[in-house]
N, C-alpha and C positions, 0 to 999 in steps of 0.2 A: 772719102774721095778716092777714086781709083788712081793708081800710079800713072796710067795713061793720060788721065785728065790733068794730073799734076804736071807731067812732062809737057803737055800741050800748053798749059798756062805759063810755064817757064819759058817755052819757046816764043810764045806770043809777047811776053813782057820784055824779054832780053834778046830775042833773036836766037835762032837755033844753035849757032856756034858758041855764042857767049853763054847761053844757058847750060850747055854741056860742060864748058870750062868751069863755070861757077859751081855746078853740081859736083865736080870732081876735086876742085882745088880750094874753094873758099871754106874756111873753118868757122863754124858758128858756135860761139860760147854758149848760146842759149840752147843748143842741141848737144850739150855735154862735150864740147870741143870736137865735134864731128863735122864732116862734110855732109852734103845732102845725100850722096851715095852711101856713106857710112851709116847715116841715120836711117835710111830706108832698109839697109841690111840688118840693122839692129832692131827693126820692127817698130820704129816710131811711125805713127800714122802720117800719111802723106798730107792730110789736112793740117796737122800740127806743124809739119815742116814748111808748108806753104805760108802759114801765118808768120813763122819766124823769118822766112825769106822776105816777105812783104815789109815786116818791121825793119829789118836790117837795111834793105835797099829803098825804104820809104816809098813803096808802091802806093799810089793814091787809092783811097778807100773804094772808089767806084770800080777799080780793077782787081780788087782782092777777092 
């Protein structure tokens, strides 16, 4: 998954403003105690990050 697709999915699910805040501030234990931005910088694939976001925020399966 491309990062642009990931960011679009985040914005569609949470709204542009909240998606940006979540990406910068929410720490995911499943991503090694990283935020989305830190995980991306660490080279974790966007698809894996999206899966963890979906689990953490209980995104319905049809929107994953």
